[in-house]
C-alpha positions, 0 to 999 in steps of 0.5 A, a space after each residue: 406516358 405512352 407517348 413518352 415511352 414510345 419516344 424513349 424506346 419505340 420498340 417498348 410496345 411490342 409483341 412478347 413473341 418477338 423477344 427470344 433468348 439465345 435458345 430461341 425461347 420466349 422471354 419477358 419484358 422485365 428480363 429484356 429491359 434488364 439486358 439493356 443495362 440502362 438505368 433509364 430503361 428501368 426507370 421507364 419500366 417503373 413509370 410504365 407500370 400501367 402497361 399490362 399484359 392483356 390476358 386475352 387469348 388467341 388461337 395460337 396462344 390460348 393462355 394469352 402470355 405472348 401478345 402485344 403490350 397495351 395500356 389498361 384503361 380503368 374499368 367503369 366505376 360501377 364495375 368490380 374486378 370480378 365483373 371486369 374479368 367476366 367482361 374481358 373473358 380473360 379466365 373463363 376458358 380452360 383451353 383443354 386443361 383439365 384435372 380429375 380425382 384418381 386413387 393416390 399413387 395410381 398408375 397412369 392408365 388407371 380406370 378409376 377416375 372421378 370428376 372434381 364435381 363429384 363429392 368423393 373423399 376416398 377411392 373404392 378401396 378406401 384409400 386416399 385420392 389425389 388430383 391429377 392434371 392432364 399434363 399432356 395438355 399442359 406440355 403443349 407449352 414449354 416451361 419458359 411459357 409457364 414461367 413468363 405467364 406466372 411472372 406476368 401475374 405477380 402482384 396484380 389486382 386483375 381477378 383472379 390472378 392477383 392471388 398467389 394461388 390463382 396466378 397459377 390457375 392452370 396448375 390448380 383448378 383449370 376448369 373453374 369459372 373465375 366467377 365461382 372463385 372465392 379469393 382473399 388475395 392469399 399467397 405472394 408471401 414474404 421470403 425472409 432472408 435470415 441473414 443474422 440467424 444463418 451467420 451468427 447461429 448456424 455456422 455461417 449460412 449465407 443462403 438461409 431463407 424463411 418462407 413466411 406462409 403465415 403472412 396471409 389473411 388468417 395468419 397461416 398457410 391454410 389459406 392457400 388450400 382453403 381458397 381452392 376448396 371453398 371455390 369448388 364448393 361455391 361452384 358446386 352450389 351454384 348454377 348449373 350444378 346446384 348441388 344441395 350442400 348445406 355447409 362446409 365442415 372441418 376438424 381442426 387444431 386451430 388454423 384450418 378452422 380459421 381459414 375455413 371460416 373466413 373463406 366461407 364467410 366471404 362466400 356466404 356459405 355456412 361453416 361448421 368447425 369441430 375443435 378439441 377443448 382447451 387444446 388451441 390458442 385463444 387467438 385461433 379460437 376467436 377467429 372462427 367465432 368472429 367469422 360467424 362459424 358454428 363452433 363445437 368445442 369437443 372433449 377429445 383431441 384432434 384425432 377424435 374430432 376428425 373421426 366425428 366430422 367424418 361420421 357427420 359428413 357421411 350423414 349430412 350434406 356437409 362438405 368435408 374440408 380436412 386434408 383428407 380432401 385432396 383439393 386443398 393440396 392443390 392450393 398449398 402446392 403453389 407455395 412451392 411454385 412461388 418459392 421457385 419464382 422468388 428465386 428466379 426459377 432456381 431450385 433450392 437445395 433443402 426445404 424444411 416443413 413442419 408436419 402434423 397431418 402431413 398433407 403439406 409436405 406432400 403438397 410441396 412435393 407436388 408443386 416442385 415435381 409438377 414444375 420439374 415435369 413441365 420443365 419449368 425447372 430441372 430438379 426438385 429440392 430435398 425435403 425435410 419434415 420436422 415433427 414435435 417429439 410429443 407428436 412424432 409418428 412419422 419420425 418414428 416410422 422413418 427411424 424404423 426404416 419405413 418398416 412399422 408405422 404406429 399411430 399414437 396418442 399425441 401429447 401436449 405440445 406448444 406446436 399445437 397445430 401439429 399435435 396429431 398422432 394419427 395423420 391422414 396423409 401418412 402415405 402421401 408424406 412417405 411418398 414425397 420423402 422417398 421421392 426427394 431423398 428426404 429426411 424426418 427430424 424431431 424437436 423436443 419442447 425445449 428445442 422448439 421453444 429455444 429455436 423459436 425464441 432465438 430466431 425472434 432475437 434475429 428479427 423474426 416473430 416465429 410460431 412454435 411450429 416454425 420453431 420445430 422446423 428451425 430446431 430440425 435445421 440446427 440438428 442437421 447443421 450440427 451433423 453436417 447433413 445440411 452444408 453451410 452454402 446450401 440454399 435452405 428454405 424453412 417454411 413458417 406455417 403460421 404467424 407468431 401473433 397467433 401463439 403469443 401465449 406461448 411466448 409470454 410463458 417462455 419469456 416469463 420463465 413459467 414453463 416447468 422443466 424448461 430453462 428458457 435460455 433466451 428469455 427476455 423478461 421486462 425489468 421492473 424499475 422504480 420511477 426515478 432517474 437514478 434507478 433507470 440509469 443504474 439498470 441501463 448502465 448494467 445492461 449496456 456494460 462494455 457498450 458505453 464510452 462514458 
């Protein structure tokens, strides 16, 4: 194949540094072949998928993106991909890239910093922490470099870059050894073109997309953050640090506990989860049980579980995994970078995110803003945070003009994963929304269930939390805030299969005080041909030419 490739295109195996665009910036092989406008070139590319960009670094190019193409020889059969990465030494060096904890929204010259190897969750004043990267080091390379590097890693099995999170390792945890990374090849989730929903139900939106973060190992976006947190814990527990961390714990409304349990199981680290009794779906409950976590069902709500886990982790050597810990946001922000990648580094106009504990809206802002600051893109999208009306402290704060935040006791909602009345990341969320000229919207139970069910009728299988975001989109379209031609992304945070109980109740019309206008219950029919034909003729009336 290599000989055939060379015969067809002698310059195919060339240094990427020799490919430049009209501005003299480095480009990648795929876009260069696209310029040839030759189907044979593209066919050649398909046949040469074995050709790879080696991640070996050089003195002039320490991240290893601009280098010669070579065919990758298969690793020895007794060697796994982690061992292969160590042998090739492709991801060990940080090349001067680094990150640390600082107080949230601290000035650039703050003297209060903490190593990521410190077990610390709050600043000296008791406020939130944030992970701050050494942007000066990252800026030694232009935005075109980072775009090409990240694009070169998509969909590979090369450890750890096959993950949608760790393919952006330099922007996440640049100093961690790949041998300490705990990854289930999360991320790289589908960007679903919601063609029919936009066309038929939203007044004609040709550029409406749903980012299916729930198509992940444990069925929610929480995997993106948990791979980072558990990897750092694995680093802390390993030589040479050997920190005495007995396990990792979290309070959860369901999805966090599922993600934590899976990643801890993969790493052989004990997981402890606090769950509010009778407030999460059975599918969510069974996940940590199946993965071997210690599951405590507590007679309180999520906020009560959160208070207890913070008290416990202050007394026992259990590492706190909730979004109070800012490490998780470093993984979650890669979903924003991934969206940019999926649009060939074009910035969408709007991104709508369901909000509960509110770390995710800030994570999306961090991802977009980091790419803007490092010149991968030239702007950030406007953000919308969508809350269930039964758990809407951010929405009420927004409607007060950011004048009066009041925690609340969240009422029951089908969007149980965001049933949080006292969100930990309230300050982070407000910062992100102000920085992006953002909006907060709410959805009643009927609005969110109808929006979810209508979306399902166009080919999706959405969770109730996605229903909250979709209901917010419907309202913003009705008010003319979001225009028909605006490129709009709705973030789907979990898989609909985790919330099948709510769908059964809706389609059975078993929900009190809800019309369930899009319900589609099964039709019970006698077991004879005539009865079946009568039902089908009625169902297909006007659609048959008999």
